[in-house]
C-alpha positions as MATLAB code, in Angstrom:
seq = 'MPNETWPALSYADWAQTCRTLHLWSQIVGKVRLARTPWLNHSWQTPLYLSARGLTTGPIAHEGRVLDLEFDFVDQRLHIRTDGPVAALPLAPMPVADFYGQVMSTLKDLGTPIAIHGAPNELPDATPFAEDHAPRIYDPDAAHRFWRALLQADRVLKAFRTGFLGKASPVHFFWGSFDLAVTRFSGRPAPPHPGGIPHLPDDVAREAYSHEVSSAGFWPGGPGCEEPIFYSYAYPEPAGFRTARVSPAAARFDETLGEFVLPYEAVRTASDPDAALLAFLSSTYGAAADAAAWDRDALECEIGRPGRPRAT';
ca = [
      -0.187   -0.245    0.013;
       1.075    3.198   -0.767;
       2.015    5.521    2.111;
       2.963    9.066    1.037;
       1.554   12.016    3.231;
      -0.675   13.443    0.362;
      -0.985   10.628   -1.803;
      -1.775   10.970   -5.485;
      -5.192   10.806   -6.215;
      -6.899   10.880   -9.806;
     -10.623   10.601   -9.877;
     -10.019    9.099  -13.498;
      -8.524    6.166  -12.263;
     -10.813    5.251   -9.331;
     -14.386    6.670  -10.178;
     -15.844    3.248  -10.256;
     -14.735    2.617   -7.023;
     -15.772    6.081   -5.839;
     -18.967    5.914   -6.585;
     -19.238    1.705   -5.489;
     -17.984    3.223   -2.415;
     -20.711    6.118   -2.049;
     -23.245    3.668   -2.330;
     -21.967    1.257    0.405;
     -20.884    4.051    2.254;
     -25.163    4.924    2.507;
     -26.096    1.534    3.687;
     -23.593    2.220    6.270;
     -24.432    5.741    6.911;
     -28.187    4.836    7.137;
     -28.114    2.214   10.198;
     -26.537    5.084   11.904;
     -29.446    7.231   10.859;
     -32.084    4.937   11.600;
     -30.788    4.040   15.689;
     -29.602    7.933   16.103;
     -31.946   10.898   17.548;
     -32.002   13.734   15.335;
     -29.054   16.677   16.129;
     -29.299   20.164   14.036;
     -28.098   20.324   10.333;
     -28.260   16.410   10.198;
     -24.997   15.839   12.695;
     -26.300   12.787   13.909;
     -25.818   10.992   10.323;
     -22.219   11.506    9.411;
     -19.213    8.720    9.406;
     -16.074   10.360   11.099;
     -12.277    9.211    9.934;
     -10.308    6.401   12.071;
      -7.201    4.850   12.714;
      -8.177    2.390    9.945;
     -10.665    3.885    7.950;
     -14.667    5.174    8.276;
     -16.597    4.561   11.419;
     -19.920    5.471   12.547;
     -18.582    5.466   16.181;
     -20.924    3.739   18.369;
     -24.849    3.303   18.062;
     -27.115    2.472   20.830;
     -29.317   -0.257   20.184;
     -32.403   -1.181   22.497;
     -29.592   -1.606   25.122;
     -26.643   -3.417   23.492;
     -24.259   -1.271   21.612;
     -22.531   -1.665   18.061;
     -20.509    0.104   15.673;
     -19.421   -0.260   11.898;
     -15.965    0.570   10.724;
     -14.548    0.307    6.977;
     -11.498   -0.409    7.224;
      -9.651    0.301    4.159;
      -6.191   -1.434    5.498;
      -7.392   -4.581    6.049;
     -10.217   -4.325    3.449;
     -13.234   -5.374    5.646;
     -16.074   -4.010    6.620;
     -16.193   -4.465   10.976;
     -19.448   -4.662   12.170;
     -19.112   -5.019   16.713;
     -21.410   -5.067   19.349;
     -20.824   -5.463   23.130;
     -20.794   -9.193   22.436;
     -20.254  -11.099   19.300;
     -18.282   -9.284   16.009;
     -18.343   -9.582   12.495;
     -16.038   -8.734    9.178;
     -17.193   -8.751    5.987;
     -14.856   -8.618    2.663;
     -14.540   -4.802    1.259;
     -14.334   -6.808   -2.336;
     -16.009   -6.210   -6.056;
     -20.050   -6.648   -5.497;
     -23.211   -5.466   -6.793;
     -24.466   -2.877   -4.207;
     -27.602   -6.056   -3.817;
     -25.414   -8.146   -2.388;
     -23.211   -5.988   -0.305;
     -26.351   -4.617    1.312;
     -28.280   -8.249    1.679;
     -24.780   -9.348    3.908;
     -24.517   -6.605    6.536;
     -28.661   -6.911    6.727;
     -27.980  -10.365    7.396;
     -25.005  -10.020    9.669;
     -26.633   -7.543   12.229;
     -29.481   -9.624   12.291;
     -26.764  -12.529   13.137;
     -24.847  -10.552   15.857;
     -28.744   -9.802   17.882;
     -28.756   -6.126   16.281;
     -31.341   -6.273   13.511;
     -31.950   -2.500   12.020;
     -33.615   -1.661    8.892;
     -32.896    1.058    7.240;
     -34.357    3.388    3.904;
     -33.549    0.838    1.305;
     -32.492    4.011   -1.528;
     -29.476    5.838   -1.885;
     -30.057    9.535   -1.070;
     -28.506   12.689   -3.086;
     -27.955   10.998   -6.070;
     -29.681   10.788   -9.509;
     -30.050    7.314   -9.620;
     -32.124    6.178   -6.416;
     -32.627    1.982   -7.678;
     -32.885    0.186   -4.088;
     -29.862   -1.029   -2.600;
     -31.264   -4.509   -2.729;
     -32.233   -4.063   -6.779;
     -29.023   -3.288   -7.225;
     -28.046   -6.252   -8.963;
     -24.875   -4.287  -11.292;
     -21.651   -5.509  -11.488;
     -19.224   -2.967   -9.159;
     -15.978   -2.649   -9.240;
     -14.067   -2.211   -6.394;
     -10.174   -1.425   -6.146;
      -8.249   -1.524   -2.551;
      -5.628    0.361   -3.411;
      -7.810    3.133   -4.641;
     -10.086    3.101   -1.520;
      -6.676    2.975    0.591;
      -5.428    5.968   -1.146;
      -8.931    8.122   -0.382;
      -8.286    7.537    2.755;
      -5.041    8.410    3.257;
      -6.470   11.888    1.823;
      -9.051   11.906    4.073;
      -6.611   11.458    6.745;
      -4.831   14.983    5.781;
      -8.202   16.797    5.196;
      -9.345   15.562    8.402;
      -6.178   17.030    9.980;
      -6.080   20.290    8.441;
      -9.742   21.304    8.497;
      -9.873   20.402   12.443;
      -7.100   22.576   12.799;
      -9.145   25.193   10.985;
     -11.657   24.758   13.309;
     -10.176   25.632   16.544;
      -9.819   29.025   15.364;
     -13.151   29.689   15.630;
     -15.417   30.590   19.142;
     -18.740   30.549   17.322;
     -20.748   27.056   16.665;
     -19.088   25.020   14.670;
     -19.744   21.543   13.582;
     -17.549   18.600   13.640;
     -15.463   17.666   10.683;
     -17.385   14.374    9.305;
     -18.349   12.712    6.954;
     -21.696   13.028    4.976;
     -22.322   10.170    3.411;
     -25.204   11.212    1.255;
     -22.793   14.050   -0.712;
     -19.595   12.053   -0.154;
     -17.579   14.650    1.564;
     -15.570   15.522    4.635;
     -17.020   19.028    5.620;
     -17.057   21.625    8.601;
     -19.351   24.681    9.027;
     -19.365   27.504   10.652;
     -22.167   29.734   11.598;
     -22.944   33.411   12.397;
     -25.058   32.725   14.619;
     -28.133   34.362   12.509;
     -31.023   32.478   10.619;
     -31.240   32.090    7.176;
     -33.944   31.811    4.726;
     -35.555   28.586    3.735;
     -33.457   26.915    1.966;
     -35.041   26.104   -1.692;
     -34.444   22.356   -1.321;
     -34.930   20.314   -4.315;
     -31.644   17.988   -3.797;
     -32.103   14.867   -5.749;
     -33.780   12.194   -3.618;
     -33.354   14.299    0.062;
     -36.430   15.508    1.496;
     -36.882   19.656    1.136;
     -37.383   19.410    5.266;
     -34.227   17.773    5.982;
     -32.217   20.274    3.417;
     -34.545   23.382    4.962;
     -33.750   21.788    8.422;
     -29.653   21.744    7.193;
     -29.715   25.169    6.489;
     -31.672   26.910    8.655;
     -28.982   29.219    9.784;
     -26.294   31.223    8.067;
     -22.824   29.522    7.028;
     -19.684   29.431    5.948;
     -18.384   25.512    5.112;
     -15.953   24.025    3.282;
     -14.384   20.510    2.897;
     -13.164   17.864    0.625;
     -14.823   16.056   -2.477;
     -13.172   13.449   -4.407;
     -14.932   14.264   -7.439;
     -18.309   13.157   -9.554;
     -20.210   13.889  -12.306;
     -19.706   18.078  -12.980;
     -16.530   17.976  -11.463;
     -14.418   14.930  -12.547;
     -11.749   15.361   -9.955;
     -10.822   16.180   -6.161;
     -11.067   19.606   -4.965;
     -11.271   21.172   -1.531;
     -14.248   23.352   -1.363;
     -16.053   26.645    0.225;
     -19.075   28.468   -0.073;
     -21.942   30.578    1.741;
     -25.276   30.110    2.489;
     -27.006   32.557    1.861;
     -24.824   33.551   -0.665;
     -23.889   37.302    0.012;
     -22.914   39.692   -2.388;
     -19.483   40.572   -3.809;
     -18.688   36.486   -2.041;
     -17.987   35.118   -5.467;
     -15.345   37.756   -6.532;
     -13.624   38.152   -3.732;
      -9.918   37.529   -4.057;
      -8.832   34.180   -2.044;
      -5.530   32.355   -1.880;
      -3.745   30.656   -3.297;
      -3.582   31.524   -6.812;
      -5.048   27.762   -7.955;
      -8.150   28.629   -6.207;
     -11.002   29.579   -7.828;
     -14.550   30.342   -8.103;
     -16.661   27.249   -9.846;
     -19.575   28.764  -11.516;
     -20.893   25.846  -12.144;
     -21.037   24.280   -8.366;
     -21.870   27.668   -6.808;
     -18.763   27.739   -4.904;
     -14.637   28.580   -4.318;
     -12.637   25.435   -5.170;
      -9.101   24.073   -4.757;
      -7.895   21.237   -7.468;
      -6.044   18.838   -4.372;
      -3.146   18.103   -6.714;
      -3.019   22.041   -6.024;
      -2.689   21.153   -2.321;
      -0.739   18.048   -2.846;
       2.165   19.356   -4.679;
       2.611   22.648   -3.188;
       5.718   22.960   -1.233;
       3.894   23.403    2.183;
       0.377   21.618    1.521;
      -0.969   22.454    5.270;
       0.138   26.234    4.518;
      -2.166   26.083    1.124;
      -5.149   24.199    2.318;
      -5.463   26.699    5.300;
      -4.927   29.601    3.082;
      -7.776   28.169    1.280;
      -9.765   27.636    4.227;
      -8.932   31.209    5.892;
      -9.497   33.702    2.445;
     -12.719   31.682    1.351;
     -14.429   32.048    5.035;
     -13.007   35.651    5.216;
     -14.933   36.415    1.555;
     -17.659   35.260    3.348;
     -18.006   36.368    6.562;
     -16.792   40.069    5.268;
     -19.701   40.103    2.437;
     -22.520   38.913    5.096;
     -20.657   41.555    7.712;
     -20.485   38.949   10.488;
     -19.048   39.702   13.597;
     -15.874   38.550   13.148;
     -14.105   39.989   16.620;
     -16.293   37.512   18.584;
     -16.411   35.093   16.283;
     -12.717   34.614   15.557;
      -9.783   33.281   17.754;
      -6.523   31.751   17.287;
      -5.800   28.498   15.835;
      -5.350   25.925   18.772;
      -2.062   24.485   19.308;
      -1.449   20.724   21.501;
      -1.080   21.156   24.983;
      -1.490   25.249   25.442;
      -4.807   26.677   26.352;
      -6.533   29.389   24.150;
      -5.334   32.977   25.376;
      -8.270   34.890   26.706;
];
């Protein structure tokens, strides 16, 4: 397995594995969704980076607890309870087969869970149980993706420490298949128009109930076939998209409606961390200035290990 700090990640090279993993992650994420009380902005739904891959974290189940974890080192899906455990191989298979194995394993472990059985936020909403199309899964590509996520997660977490106001955790949304962190001005936002494919409008409106500046990492997909870091504001304030941001490789994408920075530009920079932090800080600053956020009250210095924040 490659072990470079910021691994090469060409979308063209792993597009089919990306689509497979996107659908598999929705099945796993929906297990958490089915058992977890709703939290503001759908924060009860995401997956989280772990030392082996992506995990649901602990899920309460009728007096018991379980978790599910994609292990991109040993290429297994671990399903663990406070009693028995199981592991399913991550290998090429139709979505219907993966779905059937997950559901039957949960039942065998004494933790049966019914989920909404179709994808969200994707144009094709073929139910998982009916998706028998052959699927490609390249373990090396999945491992590189996870390694890229680890670096993005680390820098996004550092960026998050520079904000005193309400901010989300850094988390991986399986619906949109991206790693994200969101800052809030504290002011309510106009109702979101909805219209996201196969996502109830009330979910979108609750997610965007307040003004945000949101940033993250997306591995690419139709319409943007390269991995990118992104940053957007909702509602988008006047002057945001014409603001000057850093580094030079950053641009505003009119189709996506957000600033983007190619992952490759970060990976090949002389200081990838600094390049990414410059993008996150400058695009947030563009949103906060254009929308007249109270930046003096909301911001602080980036945190350092073992050193309390100065007050």
